[in-house]
C-alpha positions as YAML, in Angstrom:
chain: A
units: angstrom
residues:
- id: 1
  name: UNK
  ca: [302.39, 72.44, 191.88]
- id: 2
  name: UNK
  ca: [304.05, 74.28, 193.75]
- id: 3
  name: UNK
  ca: [306.15, 76.78, 193.08]
- id: 4
  name: UNK
  ca: [309.90, 76.48, 194.59]
- id: 5
  name: UNK
  ca: [312.73, 79.09, 195.75]
- id: 6
  name: UNK
  ca: [314.48, 78.49, 192.06]
- id: 7
  name: UNK
  ca: [311.53, 79.04, 190.32]
- id: 8
  name: UNK
  ca: [311.18, 82.40, 191.59]
- id: 9
  name: UNK
  ca: [313.27, 85.49, 189.59]
- id: 10
  name: UNK
  ca: [313.01, 88.33, 191.01]
- id: 11
  name: UNK
  ca: [315.37, 90.89, 192.19]
- id: 12
  name: UNK
  ca: [314.20, 91.79, 195.63]
- id: 13
  name: UNK
  ca: [314.81, 95.85, 195.07]
- id: 14
  name: UNK
  ca: [312.33, 95.26, 192.70]
- id: 15
  name: UNK
  ca: [309.68, 92.24, 194.84]
- id: 16
  name: UNK
  ca: [309.75, 95.16, 197.95]
- id: 17
  name: UNK
  ca: [308.69, 97.94, 195.29]
- id: 18
  name: UNK
  ca: [306.03, 96.30, 193.79]
- id: 19
  name: UNK
  ca: [304.72, 94.17, 197.64]
- id: 20
  name: UNK
  ca: [305.09, 97.71, 199.29]
- id: 21
  name: UNK
  ca: [302.91, 99.80, 196.84]
- id: 22
  name: UNK
  ca: [305.41, 102.17, 195.64]
- id: 23
  name: UNK
  ca: [304.06, 103.99, 192.21]
- id: 24
  name: UNK
  ca: [304.06, 101.70, 189.43]
- id: 25
  name: UNK
  ca: [306.14, 104.60, 187.71]
- id: 26
  name: UNK
  ca: [308.67, 104.25, 189.54]
- id: 27
  name: UNK
  ca: [311.75, 104.80, 188.71]
- id: 28
  name: UNK
  ca: [314.54, 101.24, 189.21]
- id: 29
  name: UNK
  ca: [317.63, 102.31, 188.29]
- id: 30
  name: UNK
  ca: [319.49, 99.67, 190.03]
- id: 31
  name: UNK
  ca: [317.73, 97.06, 188.13]
- id: 32
  name: UNK
  ca: [318.08, 97.64, 184.57]
- id: 33
  name: UNK
  ca: [316.59, 101.13, 184.44]
- id: 34
  name: UNK
  ca: [313.04, 101.57, 183.21]
- id: 35
  name: UNK
  ca: [309.97, 101.78, 185.47]
- id: 36
  name: UNK
  ca: [308.81, 99.55, 188.35]
- id: 37
  name: UNK
  ca: [305.58, 98.82, 185.90]
- id: 38
  name: UNK
  ca: [308.43, 97.86, 182.68]
- id: 39
  name: UNK
  ca: [310.85, 95.57, 185.14]
- id: 40
  name: UNK
  ca: [307.44, 93.68, 186.47]
- id: 41
  name: UNK
  ca: [306.76, 93.35, 182.35]
- id: 42
  name: UNK
  ca: [309.90, 91.80, 181.90]
- id: 43
  name: UNK
  ca: [309.10, 88.61, 184.68]
- id: 44
  name: UNK
  ca: [308.16, 85.56, 183.53]
- id: 45
  name: UNK
  ca: [304.11, 85.15, 184.40]
- id: 46
  name: UNK
  ca: [304.72, 82.51, 186.90]
- id: 47
  name: UNK
  ca: [306.84, 85.69, 189.25]
- id: 48
  name: UNK
  ca: [304.12, 87.83, 187.84]
- id: 49
  name: UNK
  ca: [301.88, 86.08, 189.91]
- id: 50
  name: UNK
  ca: [304.08, 85.24, 193.33]
- id: 51
  name: UNK
  ca: [304.35, 88.54, 193.18]
- id: 52
  name: UNK
  ca: [300.88, 89.71, 193.15]
- id: 53
  name: UNK
  ca: [300.21, 86.74, 195.40]
- id: 54
  name: UNK
  ca: [303.08, 88.39, 198.32]
- id: 55
  name: UNK
  ca: [301.53, 91.87, 197.78]
- id: 56
  name: UNK
  ca: [297.49, 90.21, 198.31]
- id: 57
  name: UNK
  ca: [298.75, 88.41, 201.25]
- id: 58
  name: UNK
  ca: [301.23, 91.06, 203.45]
- id: 59
  name: UNK
  ca: [298.36, 93.86, 202.35]
- id: 60
  name: UNK
  ca: [294.99, 91.67, 202.86]
- id: 61
  name: UNK
  ca: [295.22, 88.72, 204.37]
- id: 62
  name: UNK
  ca: [298.13, 88.91, 207.11]
- id: 63
  name: UNK
  ca: [296.42, 91.83, 208.71]
- id: 64
  name: UNK
  ca: [293.05, 90.07, 208.49]
- id: 65
  name: UNK
  ca: [294.57, 87.18, 210.42]
- id: 66
  name: UNK
  ca: [296.28, 89.71, 212.69]
- id: 67
  name: UNK
  ca: [293.27, 91.66, 213.87]
- id: 68
  name: UNK
  ca: [291.73, 90.41, 216.77]
- id: 69
  name: UNK
  ca: [287.54, 90.87, 217.17]
- id: 70
  name: UNK
  ca: [286.27, 90.87, 220.73]
- id: 71
  name: UNK
  ca: [283.50, 89.10, 220.15]
- id: 72
  name: UNK
  ca: [281.93, 89.79, 223.56]
- id: 73
  name: UNK
  ca: [281.14, 93.31, 222.96]
- id: 74
  name: UNK
  ca: [278.87, 92.03, 219.81]
- id: 75
  name: UNK
  ca: [276.73, 88.90, 222.41]
- id: 76
  name: UNK
  ca: [278.17, 86.74, 219.82]
- id: 77
  name: UNK
  ca: [279.58, 84.77, 222.87]
- id: 78
  name: UNK
  ca: [278.70, 85.05, 227.22]
- id: 79
  name: UNK
  ca: [280.14, 85.44, 230.53]
- id: 80
  name: UNK
  ca: [280.43, 81.48, 230.25]
- id: 81
  name: UNK
  ca: [281.57, 80.45, 227.29]
- id: 82
  name: UNK
  ca: [285.13, 81.87, 228.23]
...
């Protein structure tokens, strides 16, 4: 089942800190205090899954999709193919 926006209850500052790759021992002053790890641990399992998905998407999948490979250089395409 898809998760709707209403189901996600993670504060924006926690999301941005986690997705941007800040160390988990970073102190989070405005979100109840504690480290980023303790803020993440207070989230629901669905929220943690969405945070992990978002971090993977931004840091792994999106760069892969945006990378342009020059197939002519590798000899996969010849001049008549384009």
